[in-house]
Structure formats: C-alpha cells, structure tokens
N, C-alpha and C positions, 0 to 999 in steps of 0.2 A: 413413716418418712420415706422419701425417695432415695435412690442410691447417692444422690448429691447431698443428702441431709436435709433437704427442704421438706416441709410438711405438705402433703398432698391431701386436699379435701375431696372426699368422694361425694358426688352429687347423687341423690337418690333417683332411681328411674321413675318415669312417669307412671308406669304400670308394672304390676307383678302378676305373672301368670302361674297358677297353681295346677299341677298335673298329678292326680293320684294314680299310683301304679301298684300292681301286685304281680310279680314275675312278668311273663310275656315281653321279654326284652326285645324281640323283633318288632312288636308293635311300638315300643318306645323309640326304637331307631327311626321308624317312619314318622312318628310324631315330631321328634326333634329335627328331622330333615325338613318337615313342613314349617317349623318355626324358624329355621335358618334362612328362609327366603321371604320373611315378612317385609312389606313395604313400610310398616311402622316399626322402628327399630329401638325405641327408647324403653326397653322393658327388661326385666329379669325373669327367669323361669325357675320355679321351685318344684323339684321332684318330691312328692309326698309318698313315701314308700311304706306300705302297710305290711312289712314283714317278708319281702321277697328274698330269694336266694342271693348268693354273692354275685351272680352274673349281672344283676341290675346295677349294683354299686360299681362293679368293675367297668361296665359300659359307660356309666356317667363319668367316672374318672378319666376314661380314655377319650371321651368326647369333649371334656371341659377345655383342654388346651386349644382346640380348634373351634370352639363355640363362638359365634358372632355376638352372643349375648351373655350376660352373667348367669351362671348356672349354679343353683344351690340345691342341696340334698338334705332331706330330713327323714329319719328312719325310726320305726318302732318294731319290736320283736313280733313274730307271727303268733298271735293268740286268737286267731279267727278273724273274720271280717270286722274291722274296726275303723271304717273310713272316716267317721265323724271325728274321732280322736286325732288321726294323723292330719286331717284337714285343718283342725284348730292349731296344731303345731306349726303347720305351714303358714297360716295366717299370722301367727305371732312373729314368724321369721320375715314376713314380707316387709320390704323397705318402702314400697310405694303406698300412696293413699288411694289408689284405684286398683281393683283386683279383677282378674278374669279367670274363669275356671273352665278347664278343658280336660276331659277324661283321657286316660292313657291309651285308649284305642280309637282316638279321633284325630285325624290329620287335618290341620287347618289350611284353608285357601291362603294365598299370599296376601290378600287384603283382609284377612280375618280380624286381626287386631286393629288395623286402621279403621274398620267400620265401627268396632266397639268404641274406640277412642273418639271418633268424630261425632258420635251420637250420645255420648255421655251427658248426663244432666243431674242436678242435685236430687238426691233421693230416688233416682231412677234405677230400675233393675232391667238391664237389656238382655233379651232372650232371643236365641236363634233356633234353628232346626238343623238337621244333618241329613246327608245322603247316606243311605244304608247300602254299603257295597256288597256285592255278591262274594261268595267264598272264592271263586276263581279269580276275580279282580284283586281281592285282598291278598291272595297267595302269590299273585304275579308281581306285586309291587316291590320295588327296592328303594332304599334311601336315595340312590342316584336318580331314579325315575321321578321321585317326589321332588327332589331339588331342581330337576329339569322342568317342572311344571306339568308333568304328564297327566295328572288327575284333572287339571283344569281344562284339558283338551279332550276329555273322554265322554262328553255329554251324550253322543249318539250310542256309544256302547252301554252307558249307564241306563239310557232310555230302553234299550233292547233288554237288558237284564231285568228292569222293572216290569216290562210287558210280559216276560216269560216267568216272572215270579222268583227270579234268582236274587234280585236286590229290590230296593224300594225307595220311594221318595227322590227319584232322580231330579225332579223339578226343583228341589231345594238347593241344587247346585247351580241354578241359573241366577246370575246377578242382574238385578233390575235397577237401572240408574234412575228411572222415572218414579218419582214419589207417587204419582197417580196410579201407575201400574202396581206398585207395592201395596197401595191401599185396597186395590181390587183383590189381591191375593191374601191380604192379611185381615179378613173380616172376622175371623174367629178371635175371641178374646185371648190375649197372650197368657201363656202359662209356662212354668219353668221346666226345662229339661236339664237334668243334672250335668250333662256334658258340655253345655254351651251357654254361659251367661256371664255378665260382668256387673259390678256395682262398686260404690264407694266403700272403703274399708270401715269408715265410721258407722255406716248403716249396719254392717255385720257386727261390729262391736256393740251397737245398741241392742241387738237381740241376743247377745252373748254367744255368737258363733253357732256352730253345729252342735246338736244335742248328742252328747256322748252316751246317753242311755241306749242308743241304737247299736246293737251288736248283731252281726249277721247281715245278709244281703237285703238292701232295699228299704225304702220308706223315708230315709233321712232327708232326701232332697224335697220330697212332698211336704214334710213337716217344716223344713227350712223356709220354703216358699210361703207357707201359711203364716208363719211368724213374721216374715217380712211384710206381708200384707197387713197384719195387725199393727205393725209399726208405722204404717203409712207409706210403704214403698210404692213407687209409681212404675208399673210394669209396662214395658214397651218392646215391640218386636224389632229385631234387626235381621229378620228373615230376608233372603235374597240379597244380602249385603255381607253379613258375617257367615260365610259358607264353611262347612267342615264335612269331612268324609269319615263315616263310621266303619271301621274294619270289622269284618265278619267274625262272630263267635256264636256258640250255641246259646239260646235264650236261657234266662234265669228267672226264678220266681221270688217275689218278696215273701219273707217269712212272716207268719201270723203274728208273732209277738211284736214285730215292728209296726204292723198295721194297727195294733192296739195302742201303741204309743201315739201314732198319728191321731187316732180318734180321741184319746185323752187330751191331747193338746187342743183339739177343736172344742172340746167341752169346757176346758179351763179358760181358753181365750187369752193366754198370756204370751206376749211377744218374746220375752226373754226366758230362755230355758235355764234350769237350775244347774245343770252340769254341762258347761260349755267352755268358752275361753277362760272363764273364771268360775269359781264356786259361788253360788248365790243362795242366800237363805230365803226360803219361801214359807209362808204360813201353812 
C-alpha cells in the first residue's frame, strides 16, 4: 500500500536485463552507467552475483537509490565458477516476459536495449557482437564518461587501436540504419555470443534454462545455443544496431570437462537439460 493507504499495483517491466558478475566492481560501475542512459527505459536490471566479495553488494545498494531503473540483486556463495546456476536464479526472479543478457564487463550503447526491443519476434533469439576495447581505453573510462556518451564518439580511436592490435572489432561499434547495408555485413550465419543476446522467457523455460552441470569457465553458452536451436529458436542478428563495448581483461580458456558436456548434448539431441530451472527426470 501507499502512504495514503491506497493499494498500488506494480506493472511488470517490458524487459528484464540479466547481468552476471564476479567481483570486478569497477566494471560493474561502468556497465550500470551505460544502462542509465538507455533510450528504451521500461526495463529492470538483475545483478546475478556468482559469489563476489562484499564490495559488489555494497555498490549495488549504494547505486539503487539513484538508479533510473529497478535494480534487483541475487547472490550465491563462492564455490567456483557456477554461472549457469546463478543465471537460472536470475531468470526465476525476472518479472518481464522478455529477457536480455549482458555480461558484467560489457558496456551498452545508449540504443542497445531499444534495438533488441524493436527487433523482437516470436521464438526469435537476437544476437549481437561487441567492440573489444584496448587495455588503455578500458582503464581510462569512468562512469561519468560513459554517462556522457564518450564511448559512442570514439570510433576513430577504436579504429586506431584495432589497426595496431590493441583492441579489435571496432567496426561492431558502427550503427547502420540501412537494412541493405546490414545485410551486406551480416552474411555469416548468426551464432550466439554469451554477452549479448535476447529472447522470450518462455523459450528459455521450454529448454529448462541453463545447464547447471557446467562448473568452471566456459561452454555453457555454446550448449545453451545448441538446445535453443533444437527447440526451434529462430536466430537473428542485431549487429550494428545493438552495440556494446567489451572491457579489457586477460583471455580465459574453456575447461575440458565443459567441452565434454557440450559434445554429450550434441549426441543426445535433447532441447531440455535435466538440471536447470527445474529438475527433470530423463530416461
């Protein structure tokens, strides 16, 4: 109820954004700054925390009173890399029927969510790409600079960084309004990159969410994509429309046991995993 005693009905947002994090609070500050300037504003954002230290929760609580969007937080204790499990917890918490996924080291362009929302379609999985920022650009950014739109005016510097091998994929930061030009650039068949995609919540529920057999880095997004294809998901690019900027970090390798889970899923050909949003009995 409101202070006057009247019952206030909360309307669910049109989209829920899920951001998995593990420590790296400075990255989170930049990501939240990017979401603070979205042209599409009817969304909630869920921080899916895979066991970070107290500084992440403290920052989320300090940011919440000034957040222009509803900010939710879900946490699990640190027992190693268990992204699939915390992602499922965030999906259960999501109030919207449409979900967008952005990693905790990827800063969105101001039109990022607008592009995903405008191109949504039944059973569609919308996928983008990202600009890989150099270490120097990543270290120079501040939340204030992101909120001021500095990243969106850096194409020449990003081009130079790509030419000299400090960053890469600067061209993914170029927004193309022409559908004809986008088709010229998007000839490669779409495939999912774990940091930038969106789809209906019902389609995720159909495949039972993320496979919680994955423990340790990597592979869960590859397997998630494969099961979405088995379920009949229609994969579509939103490249050069839904732009994001990937903050620099040292590369990591997928562990072997996770690659074996991916191969087993391909052999079995089942869309729904057995350990996901719910437990499923399998023969």
